[in-house]
VOPAGU-2260 file (C-alpha; in pm, 1 decimal, decimal comma):
REM VOPAGU-2260
SITE   aa  ch    i         X         Y         Z
SITE  MET   A    0   12350,8    4259,3    7276,3
SITE  ILE   A    1   12131,8    4375,0    7005,1
SITE  SER   A    2   11878,4    4151,5    6861,8
SITE  TYR   A    3   11515,0    4073,5    6681,9
SITE  ASN   A    4   11242,8    3857,2    6704,5
SITE  THR   A    5   10993,6    3836,9    6366,6
SITE  GLU   A    6   10725,0    3847,8    6601,5
SITE  ASN   A    7   10826,0    4218,3    6713,4
SITE  TYR   A    8   10734,2    4235,8    6293,7
SITE  PRO   A    9   10369,5    4093,2    6218,8
SITE  ASN   A   10   10302,0    4339,0    5928,1
SITE  ARG   A   11   10582,6    4170,8    5658,5
SITE  ASP   A   12   10527,7    4527,5    5502,6
SITE  SER   A   13   10724,7    4609,0    5836,9
SITE  LEU   A   14   11007,6    4383,4    5834,0
SITE  LEU   A   15   11094,0    4482,6    5554,6
SITE  GLU   A   16   11100,9    4854,2    5604,6
SITE  LYS   A   17   11363,8    4759,9    5863,4
SITE  ALA   A   18   11601,3    4591,5    5691,1
SITE  GLY   A   19   11637,6    4890,3    5446,1
SITE  ASN   A   20   11595,9    5178,5    5672,3
SITE  VAL   A   21   11952,8    5268,9    5608,2
SITE  ASP   A   22   11966,6    5410,9    6003,1
SITE  LEU   A   23   11953,1    5089,3    6172,5
SITE  PRO   A   24   12320,5    4951,5    6346,6
SITE  GLU   A   25   12521,4    4723,9    6137,8
SITE  MET   A   26   12444,7    4475,6    6417,3
SITE  LEU   A   27   12085,4    4422,7    6315,1
SITE  LEU   A   28   12151,4    4463,1    5997,0
SITE  TRP   A   29   12387,7    4129,3    6016,0
SITE  LEU   A   30   12124,7    3954,7    6177,1
SITE  LEU   A   31   11884,7    4049,1    5928,0
SITE  ALA   A   32   12034,1    3949,8    5659,4
SITE  LYS   A   33   12004,4    3578,8    5783,6
SITE  ASP   A   34   11640,4    3564,1    5818,4
SITE  GLU   A   35   11499,2    3270,8    5674,7
SITE  ASP   A   36   11274,6    3524,4    5411,0
SITE  PRO   A   37   11499,2    3633,0    5088,7
SITE  GLU   A   38   11291,1    3953,8    5061,3
SITE  VAL   A   39   11405,6    4064,1    5394,7
SITE  ARG   A   40   11778,2    3933,7    5296,1
SITE  ARG   A   41   11695,8    4159,4    4965,4
SITE  GLU   A   42   11659,7    4423,8    5122,1
SITE  VAL   A   43   11952,5    4391,5    5325,9
SITE  ALA   A   44   12176,7    4342,7    5062,6
SITE  ARG   A   45   12034,6    4664,6    4894,8
SITE  ASN   A   46   12065,7    4861,9    5196,8
SITE  PRO   A   47   12418,2    5111,1    5179,5
SITE  ASN   A   48   12492,3    5028,4    5544,2
SITE  CYS   A   49   12540,2    4647,2    5540,2
SITE  PRO   A   50   12828,1    4542,9    5678,1
SITE  ILE   A   51   13122,4    4409,4    5417,1
SITE  GLU   A   52   13091,1    4061,5    5573,2
SITE  SER   A   53   12741,9    4000,2    5550,5
SITE  LEU   A   54   12769,5    4147,7    5119,8
SITE  LYS   A   55   13045,6    3838,3    5118,3
SITE  ILE   A   56   12801,9    3640,9    5234,8
SITE  LEU   A   57   12478,4    3767,1    5080,6
SITE  ALA   A   58   12671,7    3747,7    4751,3
SITE  LYS   A   59   12667,2    3379,9    4734,3
SITE  ASP   A   60   12280,3    3310,5    4850,2
SITE  GLU   A   61   12112,3    3085,7    4697,1
SITE  GLU   A   62   11852,8    3316,7    4577,5
SITE  GLU   A   63   11983,3    3523,2    4209,1
SITE  TYR   A   64   11700,2    3857,7    4322,4
SITE  VAL   A   65   11896,2    3870,9    4628,8
SITE  ARG   A   66   12250,7    3827,7    4524,2
SITE  GLU   A   67   12120,5    4076,8    4276,2
SITE  GLY   A   68   12065,5    4333,5    4529,5
SITE  VAL   A   69   12412,6    4325,4    4627,2
SITE  ALA   A   70   12521,7    4424,8    4290,2
SITE  GLU   A   71   12286,3    4685,1    4330,8
SITE  ASN   A   72   12468,3    4831,1    4685,0
SITE  VAL   A   73   12640,6    5188,9    4626,0
SITE  ASN   A   74   12883,0    5032,8    4878,6
SITE  CYS   A   75   12978,2    4708,1    4733,3
SITE  PRO   A   76   13318,9    4666,1    4711,2
SITE  VAL   A   77   13474,4    4581,8    4357,3
SITE  GLU   A   78   13607,9    4270,1    4415,5
SITE  ILE   A   79   13242,4    4135,9    4504,3
SITE  LEU   A   80   13092,1    4290,2    4147,2
SITE  GLN   A   81   13374,7    4132,2    3993,1
SITE  ALA   A   82   13251,1    3807,0    4143,1
SITE  LEU   A   83   12913,3    3874,9    4046,2
SITE  VAL   A   84   12940,7    3952,7    3741,2
SITE  LYS   A   85   13029,2    3550,1    3662,0
SITE  ASP   A   86   12761,4    3464,5    3858,2
SITE  GLY   A   87   12502,5    3650,2    3589,2
SITE  CYS   A   88   12456,6    3967,4    3783,1
SITE  GLU   A   89   12583,2    4131,2    3468,7
SITE  SER   A   90   12273,3    4404,4    3433,2
SITE  GLU   A   91   12266,8    4515,0    3849,5
SITE  VAL   A   92   12697,0    4569,1    3862,6
SITE  ALA   A   93   12669,4    4748,8    3493,9
SITE  CYS   A   94   12399,5    4989,5    3700,1
SITE  ASN   A   95   12630,7    5025,1    4018,1
SITE  PRO   A   96   12819,7    5373,5    4063,9
SITE  ASN   A   97   13094,6    5176,2    4203,4
SITE  CYS   A   98   13150,3    4990,8    3922,2
SITE  PRO   A   99   13567,2    5060,6    3819,9
SITE  PHE   A  100   13633,1    5117,7    3457,6
SITE  GLU   A  101   13784,4    4850,1    3362,2
SITE  LEU   A  102   13479,7    4642,7    3457,4
SITE  LEU   A  103   13235,2    4886,6    3289,8
SITE  GLU   A  104   13439,2    4880,5    3008,0
SITE  ALA   A  105   13441,1    4465,3    2970,9
SITE  LEU   A  106   13115,3    4551,4    3043,1
SITE  ALA   A  107   13008,6    4767,4    2710,7
SITE  LYS   A  108   13105,9    4481,7    2508,2
SITE  ASN   A  109   12849,3    4242,1    2659,6
SITE  LYS   A  110   12673,3    4022,0    2368,5
SITE  TYR   A  111   12334,6    4113,6    2584,0
SITE  ALA   A  112   12169,0    4455,0    2476,4
SITE  GLY   A  113   12006,9    4485,0    2844,5
SITE  VAL   A  114   12344,3    4465,3    2987,6
SITE  ARG   A  115   12525,3    4730,9    2756,8
SITE  SER   A  116   12229,9    4906,1    2842,5
SITE  SER   A  117   12314,7    4913,6    3171,9
SITE  VAL   A  118   12673,8    5063,1    3150,0
SITE  ALA   A  119   12519,7    5362,9    2913,0
SITE  GLU   A  120   12276,7    5456,4    3169,6
SITE  ASN   A  121   12501,3    5404,3    3448,2
SITE  LEU   A  122   12568,1    5814,3    3593,8
SITE  ASN   A  123   12985,7    5760,7    3647,6
SITE  CYS   A  124   12990,3    5594,7    3301,8
SITE  PRO   A  125   13292,7    5775,8    3115,8
SITE  VAL   A  126   13253,9    5952,2    2788,6
SITE  LYS   A  127   13512,2    5717,0    2625,8
SITE  ILE   A  128   13292,2    5433,8    2720,8
SITE  LEU   A  129   12930,4    5631,9    2633,0
SITE  GLU   A  130   13109,9    5750,2    2282,0
SITE  GLU   A  131   13114,9    5342,9    2228,9
SITE  LEU   A  132   12793,6    5231,6    2294,8
SITE  SER   A  133   12624,2    5604,4    2122,5
SITE  LYS   A  134   12692,1    5339,6    1814,5
SITE  ASP   A  135   12555,2    5033,3    1934,5
SITE  GLU   A  136   12320,7    4922,1    1693,9
SITE  ASP   A  137   12011,6    4818,8    1938,0
SITE  GLU   A  138   11833,6    5150,2    1972,7
SITE  HIS   A  139   11746,2    5099,5    2350,6
SITE  VAL   A  140   12167,3    5154,3    2397,1
SITE  ARG   A  141   12200,4    5458,1    2226,4
SITE  TRP   A  142   11874,3    5544,2    2364,8
SITE  GLY   A  143   12058,9    5479,8    2758,5
SITE  VAL   A  144   12339,9    5675,6    2635,9
SITE  ALA   A  145   12131,4    5975,1    2497,4
SITE  GLY   A  146   12002,9    6034,7    2897,2
SITE  ASN   A  147   12336,4    5989,8    3064,2
SITE  PRO   A  148   12383,7    6308,7    3221,9
SITE  ASN   A  149   12767,4    6268,4    3131,2
SITE  CYS   A  150   12731,6    6254,6    2756,7
SITE  PRO   A  151   12904,6    6562,6    2601,9
SITE  ILE   A  152   12694,8    6782,3    2401,9
SITE  GLN   A  153   12830,4    6688,2    2084,1
SITE  LEU   A  154   12773,2    6347,8    2095,7
SITE  LEU   A  155   12419,9    6475,9    2157,2
SITE  LYS   A  156   12369,7    6642,2    1875,7
SITE  VAL   A  157   12498,3    6298,2    1667,9
SITE  LEU   A  158   12243,4    6126,8    1900,7
SITE  ALA   A  159   11962,2    6399,8    1818,0
SITE  LYS   A  160   11939,7    6306,3    1439,0
SITE  ASP   A  161   11938,6    5923,3    1543,3
SITE  GLU   A  162   11628,0    5746,3    1383,2
SITE  GLU   A  163   11497,0    5621,8    1631,3
SITE  LYS   A  164   11245,5    5829,5    1792,1
SITE  SER   A  165   11344,9    5740,0    2146,4
SITE  VAL   A  166   11699,0    5821,1    2177,8
SITE  ARG   A  167   11564,2    6129,2    2036,9
SITE  LYS   A  168   11356,9    6139,8    2348,6
SITE  GLY   A  169   11619,5    6061,5    2546,4
SITE  VAL   A  170   11838,4    6360,6    2386,0
SITE  ALA   A  171   11525,5    6616,4    2460,0
SITE  GLU   A  172   11497,9    6479,7    2807,7
SITE  ASN   A  173   11850,8    6493,7    2913,9
SITE  PRO   A  174   11914,8    6772,9    3159,5
SITE  ASN   A  175   12242,0    6884,3    3014,9
SITE  CYS   A  176   12106,3    6939,5    2661,0
SITE  PRO   A  177   12154,5    7310,1    2532,9
SITE  ILE   A  178   11895,9    7544,5    2485,7
SITE  GLU   A  179   12003,7    7533,4    2077,6
SITE  LEU   A  180   11961,9    7136,7    2055,7
SITE  LEU   A  181   11590,3    7145,0    2283,8
SITE  LYS   A  182   11501,9    7380,9    2009,6
SITE  VAL   A  183   11579,0    7104,4    1673,7
SITE  LEU   A  184   11369,3    6911,7    1896,0
SITE  ALA   A  185   11090,9    7052,5    1958,2
SITE  LYS   A  186   11026,7    7083,3    1607,0
SITE  ASP   A  187   11039,8    6671,4    1591,2
SITE  LYS   A  188   10848,8    6538,4    1333,9
SITE  ASP   A  189   10710,4    6287,4    1702,6
SITE  GLU   A  190   10531,0    6404,0    1968,4
SITE  HIS   A  191   10709,0    6195,9    2222,9
SITE  VAL   A  192   10987,4    6371,9    2092,3
SITE  ARG   A  193   10886,1    6705,8    2200,6
SITE  TRP   A  194   10726,1    6604,7    2506,1
SITE  GLY   A  195   11031,0    6511,8    2625,4
SITE  VAL   A  196   11116,6    6888,0    2521,4
SITE  ALA   A  197   10855,8    7015,7    2716,3
SITE  GLY   A  198   10976,1    6817,5    3023,4
SITE  ASN   A  199   11290,5    6938,6    3001,4
SITE  PRO   A  200   11454,4    7182,4    3310,0
SITE  ASN   A  201   11637,8    7385,1    3074,2
SITE  CYS   A  202   11348,4    7445,3    2782,7
SITE  PRO   A  203   11185,6    7821,8    2900,8
SITE  SER   A  204   10853,7    7828,5    2989,4
SITE  PHE   A  205   10793,5    8055,7    2650,9
SITE  PHE   A  206   10880,3    7699,2    2427,4
SITE  SER   A  207   10744,7    7451,3    2669,0
SITE  ASP   A  208   10390,6    7613,4    2651,3
SITE  SER   A  209   10362,1    7739,3    2280,1
SITE  PRO   A  210   10141,6    7493,8    2134,0
């Protein structure tokens, strides 16, 4: 039978590293999920190979940041994500690529800008929701949309004219921003936006090297 003893890990960091190891056997993860140290339990909660039964238990952990770790787990079942939304883990669930459309749609209307921003940054956020969030009154939410690789070019063109420099910089850094739009942003009045253009992987070398 697989077991572990904390005495084998005198260095606390080594135990945390062990808990986050994706190659760790499920039985050992199951045991570590019951560790008295909440930071160890959090690492287990984040581990993509954490057994579902352990995730169910950790989703009810007394420590909020352990429950947040479950919400961030890319393999967390939808039913657990739905329960965690009601438990104050909205932002973490909104970031989760496994978050279903219906839940993202609801979180996109959350009263807290931080939650809406997390939805906007979700790599699996549907275009329909991105379009709605691109009109959000909070610049951090629009910034999340501007930097999302799923953001369509037409929407990037609109956001490139945003009054907030952070939003324009988000467009400039978007890996899917077309060269034509990068050329426009390269002439932006704000240097941070121009730096974003220079760092974009689509930016031609002769363009980024120019003063």
